[in-house]
C-alpha positions in Angstrom: 81.6 94.9 102.6 84.5 97.1 103.0 84.9 95.0 106.5 84.0 91.5 104.8 86.8 91.9 102.1 89.3 93.1 105.0 89.1 90.0 106.8 89.2 87.7 104.3 92.0 89.0 102.6 93.6 88.5 106.3 92.0 84.9 107.1 94.0 83.6 103.9 97.4 85.6 104.6 96.8 83.7 107.8 95.5 80.7 106.2 97.6 80.5 103.3 101.2 80.9 105.8 100.1 78.4 107.8 99.5 75.8 105.6 102.6 76.1 103.1 104.7 76.3 106.9 103.4 72.8 108.0 101.2 71.4 104.7 98.4 71.3 106.5 95.9 72.2 103.0 94.7 75.1 105.3 91.4 73.9 106.1 91.8 73.8 109.3 91.7 77.1 109.6 88.9 78.2 106.5 86.2 75.3 107.9 85.8 77.1 111.4 86.7 80.6 109.9 84.2 80.7 107.3 81.6 78.7 109.5 81.7 81.4 112.2 80.8 83.8 109.0 77.8 82.1 108.7 79.2 79.9 106.0 76.5 76.5 107.0 79.0 73.9 108.2 78.3 72.0 104.5 79.5 74.7 102.5 82.2 75.9 104.5 83.6 72.5 104.0 83.2 72.5 100.1 84.4 75.8 99.9 87.3 75.3 101.9 88.1 72.7 99.7 87.7 74.8 96.7 90.1 77.9 98.1 93.1 74.6 99.3 93.7 74.2 95.2 95.2 77.2 95.4 97.0 77.6 98.6 98.6 73.9 97.1 99.2 75.9 93.9 101.0 78.9 95.1 103.1 76.4 98.0 104.2 73.6 96.0 106.0 76.5 93.2 108.0 78.0 96.4 108.8 74.1 97.2 109.9 73.4 93.6 111.8 76.5 93.7 113.1 75.2 97.1 113.6 71.8 95.6 112.1 70.2 98.9 109.3 68.2 96.9 110.0 64.0 96.4 107.9 63.8 93.4 107.3 60.4 93.4 106.0 59.4 96.6 103.5 62.6 96.3 102.2 60.9 92.7 101.6 58.0 94.7 100.2 59.6 97.7 97.7 61.5 95.5 96.8 58.6 93.6 94.8 57.0 95.9 93.7 60.0 97.6 91.7 61.2 95.1 89.5 58.2 95.6 89.3 58.8 99.2 88.6 62.5 98.7 85.9 61.9 96.2 84.3 59.4 98.8 84.6 61.5 101.7 83.2 64.1 99.9 80.0 61.9 99.6 80.4 61.1 103.1 79.3 65.1 103.7 75.9 64.3 102.2 75.2 61.8 104.3 76.6 62.2 108.1 74.9 65.5 110.2 76.1 69.3 110.6 76.5 68.8 114.6 78.1 65.2 113.3 80.8 66.8 111.4 81.8 69.8 113.9 82.1 67.1 116.2 84.5 65.6 114.1 86.4 68.7 112.6 86.6 69.4 117.0 88.4 65.7 117.1 91.0 66.3 114.3 91.6 69.7 115.2 92.8 68.5 119.0 94.5 65.4 117.4 96.5 68.3 114.9 97.4 70.2 117.9 98.8 67.1 119.9 100.6 66.8 116.8 102.1 70.1 116.1 103.6 69.6 120.1 104.8 66.7 120.7 106.2 66.4 117.0 110.5 65.9 117.0 112.0 66.6 113.4 112.4 63.2 111.7 116.1 61.9 110.5 115.7 60.6 107.2 117.0 56.8 106.8 117.3 55.4 103.4 116.1 51.9 104.4 113.4 52.8 106.1 111.6 54.7 103.5 112.1 51.9 101.0 110.7 49.5 103.0 107.9 51.3 103.7 106.9 52.8 101.0 104.3 49.7 100.4 102.0 51.8 103.4 102.4 55.0 100.9 98.8 54.3 99.0 97.0 53.1 102.0 98.3 56.7 103.7 96.9 58.5 101.0 93.3 56.6 101.0 93.0 58.1 104.2 94.2 61.4 104.0 91.7 61.2 100.8 88.9 60.9 102.6 89.9 63.2 105.6 90.3 65.7 104.0 87.0 65.2 101.3 85.0 64.6 104.7 86.2 67.6 106.6 87.3 69.5 103.7 91.2 70.6 104.9 93.6 69.2 102.4 94.9 65.5 103.5 97.9 67.5 105.5 96.7 65.7 108.7 97.8 62.7 108.1 100.6 63.2 104.8 102.7 64.9 107.1 102.9 62.8 110.2 102.7 59.5 108.0 105.6 61.0 105.9 108.2 61.7 108.6 106.9 57.9 110.1 108.2 56.8 106.0 111.4 58.4 107.6 111.5 61.5 105.2 112.7 64.9 107.0 110.4 66.9 107.8 110.9 69.8 105.4 110.5 67.7 102.8 107.7 66.0 104.1 105.6 69.3 104.3 106.7 70.4 101.0 105.0 66.7 99.3 102.3 66.8 101.3 101.3 70.5 99.6 101.9 68.7 96.0 100.2 66.1 97.0 97.2 68.3 98.4 96.6 69.4 94.8 95.8 66.4 93.4 93.3 65.7 96.7 91.3 68.9 96.8 90.8 69.2 93.2 89.3 65.7 93.6 87.7 66.8 96.7 86.3 70.2 95.5 84.5 68.4 92.5 82.3 66.2 94.2 81.6 69.5 96.6 80.7 71.3 93.4 78.3 68.6 92.0 76.8 68.6 95.8 75.8 72.3 95.8 78.8 72.5 98.8 80.5 75.2 96.9 80.0 79.1 97.3 82.1 80.3 94.6 81.3 84.3 95.9 83.5 83.0 98.4 86.8 82.3 96.1 88.0 85.7 94.8 87.7 86.9 98.6 90.1 84.2 99.8 92.4 82.6 96.9 94.6 86.4 97.2 96.1 86.4 100.5 95.9 82.7 100.2 98.2 82.5 97.4 100.5 84.9 98.9 100.3 84.1 102.4 101.4 80.2 100.9 104.7 81.9 99.8 105.4 83.5 103.5 104.5 80.1 104.4 107.0 78.1 102.1 109.9 81.1 103.5 109.9 80.8 106.5 109.4 77.2 106.7 112.7 76.9 104.7 115.0 79.6 107.7 113.1 78.4 110.8 112.1 75.4 112.7 109.1 77.1 114.4 108.9 75.4 117.5 107.5 78.7 118.9 104.8 79.2 116.4 104.0 75.3 116.1 103.2 75.5 119.7 101.1 78.8 120.0 99.2 77.8 116.9 98.6 74.3 118.6 97.0 76.8 121.1 95.1 78.5 118.8 93.0 75.4 116.9 92.7 74.2 120.7 90.8 77.0 120.8 89.0 76.5 117.7 88.6 72.7 118.2 86.6 73.3 121.8 84.2 75.7 120.1 83.0 73.7 116.9 82.8 70.2 119.3 80.5 72.4 121.8 79.0 73.5 119.2 78.2 70.2 117.8 76.6 69.2 120.9 74.2 72.0 121.0 75.8 73.7 123.2 75.2 77.7 122.1 78.9 79.3 121.8 79.9 82.6 119.8 
């Protein structure tokens, strides 16, 4: 039991820190970690969705104090993301676990690529105003991905917001804020489907909350380019593992 508590705390701390730093929610680590610990993939996704709510709340509070959140854009994202998240969660009931693992692995590869290739964007107010009409559409697809894969939606939010012209630090903060609503919608549907294992929440949440505070502080002070590259390598390893397991290979 003590070993499980320690693993859960470490997982929460690492996930919360990295999630807050990059505005990604945390499901990209929680889902494969829970799966490794023996949680069935659908339940890992549902439990991750519920856990992410606390990560997003904690990181959003930290970014609120830093005054980094663009609330108008975040609310516009969330308005359609909650619908998409509900649909994405429903899709898990008709997609097999093996296909979900392959989808999740491919998604992780995309995230790793974005981490390596992403360059800081300068804010161009005219570009933001011109492209704001796309915010609800981006929010919807972010929500679908959140519900389907148990991630917060930041995988789409952050690159999408930087495409709008939002500076990277504000994009991360705004994504964290929008994820509160996305993950809540996703978690509700997963709970109704019986995919949320409540046993894991008290084990993971304390580490997630503390880690999110740490991650937001680190993001404020550093560009973390070397950390991004190292993190991308970790995600690539997780992605390969998930894809191989989804294809039927016996990997640890």
